[in-house]
C-alpha positions in Angstrom: 32.6 -44.6 26.5 30.4 -42.4 28.6 33.0 -39.6 28.7 33.1 -39.8 24.8 29.3 -39.2 24.7 29.5 -36.4 27.3 32.3 -34.7 25.3 30.4 -35.0 22.1 27.2 -33.6 23.6 29.1 -30.7 25.1 30.8 -30.1 21.8 27.4 -30.1 20.0 26.1 -27.6 22.5 29.1 -25.4 22.1 28.8 -25.6 18.3 25.1 -24.7 18.4 25.7 -21.9 20.9 28.5 -20.6 18.7 26.2 -20.8 15.6 23.5 -18.9 17.5 26.0 -16.3 18.5 27.3 -15.8 15.0 23.7 -15.6 13.6 22.9 -13.0 16.2 26.0 -11.0 15.4 25.2 -11.1 11.7 21.6 -9.9 12.4 23.0 -7.2 14.7 25.4 -5.9 12.0 22.7 -6.0 9.3 20.4 -4.1 11.6 23.1 -1.4 12.3 23.6 -1.0 8.5 19.8 -0.7 8.0 19.5 1.9 10.7 22.2 4.0 9.0 19.7 4.5 6.1 16.6 4.8 8.3 15.4 8.5 8.3 13.7 8.0 11.7 17.0 7.0 13.5 18.7 9.5 15.7 21.3 11.8 14.1 24.2 10.1 15.9 23.5 6.7 14.3 22.4 7.8 10.9 25.4 7.9 8.5 23.4 8.6 5.4 21.5 11.8 4.9 19.0 12.0 2.1 19.5 14.8 -0.4 16.3 16.8 -0.9 16.9 17.1 -4.7 17.1 13.3 -5.2 14.4 12.0 -7.5 13.9 8.9 -5.3 13.6 10.9 -2.0 10.5 9.7 -0.1 10.2 6.5 -2.2 11.1 3.0 -1.0 14.4 1.5 -2.1 14.3 -0.1 -5.5 13.7 -3.9 -5.2 12.5 -3.7 -1.5 9.5 -5.4 -0.1 7.9 -2.0 0.5 8.3 -1.1 -3.2 6.7 -4.4 -4.2 3.8 -4.1 -1.8 3.2 -0.5 -3.0 3.2 -1.6 -6.6 0.8 -4.5 -5.8 -1.5 -2.1 -3.9 -1.6 0.4 -6.7 -2.4 -2.3 -9.2 -5.2 -3.7 -7.0 -6.8 -0.2 -6.5 -6.5 0.4 -10.2 -8.5 -2.7 -10.9 -11.2 -1.6 -8.4 -11.4 1.8 -9.9 -11.9 0.3 -13.4 -14.6 -2.0 -12.0 -16.3 1.0 -10.5 -16.2 2.8 -13.8 -17.7 -0.2 -15.5 -20.6 -0.3 -13.0 -21.2 3.4 -13.6 -21.3 2.7 -17.4 -23.9 -0.1 -16.8 -26.1 1.7 -14.2 -25.8 5.3 -15.3 -27.8 7.1 -17.9 -26.4 8.7 -21.0 -26.2 12.5 -21.3 -26.5 14.5 -24.4 -22.8 14.8 -24.8 -22.4 11.0 -24.6 -21.0 10.8 -21.0 -22.6 8.6 -18.4 -23.8 9.9 -15.1 -25.5 8.5 -12.0 -26.7 9.8 -8.7 -24.5 9.0 -5.7 -27.4 7.5 -3.8 -28.3 5.0 -6.5 -24.6 4.0 -7.0 -24.2 3.6 -3.2 -27.2 1.3 -2.9 -25.8 -0.9 -5.7 -22.1 -0.8 -4.8 -22.4 -1.3 -1.1 -23.0 -5.0 -1.7 -19.7 -5.2 -3.6 -17.4 -3.1 -1.5 -17.4 -0.7 1.4 -14.8 1.6 -0.2 -17.0 3.5 -2.7 -16.2 7.0 -1.6 -12.4 6.3 -1.5 -12.5 4.8 -4.9 -14.5 7.8 -6.3 -12.0 10.1 -4.8 -9.2 8.1 -6.5 -11.0 8.0 -9.8 -11.5 11.8 -9.7 -7.8 12.3 -8.9 -7.1 10.2 -12.0 -9.5 12.2 -14.1 -12.0 9.4 -14.7 -15.0 10.9 -12.9 -16.3 14.3 -11.8 -18.6 15.2 -8.9 -19.2 18.4 -6.9 -17.8 18.8 -3.4 -14.8 17.5 -1.5 -16.5 14.4 0.0 -19.7 12.5 -0.5 -21.9 11.5 2.4 -24.6 8.9 2.4 -28.0 10.4 2.8 -26.8 14.0 2.5 -25.3 13.8 -1.0 -27.6 11.1 -2.5 -28.6 13.5 -5.3 -25.1 14.5 -6.3 -24.4 13.5 -9.9 -21.3 11.5 -10.7 -20.1 11.9 -14.3 -18.0 9.3 -15.9 -15.5 10.7 -18.5 -15.0 8.6 -21.7 
């Protein structure tokens, strides 16, 4: 009876070790396939060379986690930019042409309690054509009098 128990436990260990080995081999093969498409892998390993004219070059693979995270981040930043524009509408004064404008210092004082990303959001909003301000960057204290204009 004891020999039956010993042979069963040895058989279980062998089965679990075999399972671990198979799992490891599968992971290893999957990783090798992944590395063939990784542009940062050495030339000897890399079987796939991206074509410069491809429309998807420099973009994550469709359906990948990276693509999903990028889409979520873009959506999140879009919401923050629209929230910033709403705050400029509420706090800014109306110009003769109907546009709203606010000084950076006033906006900074109000917005710093909401988020610490004001300058980055302003740069993104300017890139999207939603706001305009002079200069490349805005600095607290130095650029407090710079006018930020919100486009309708």
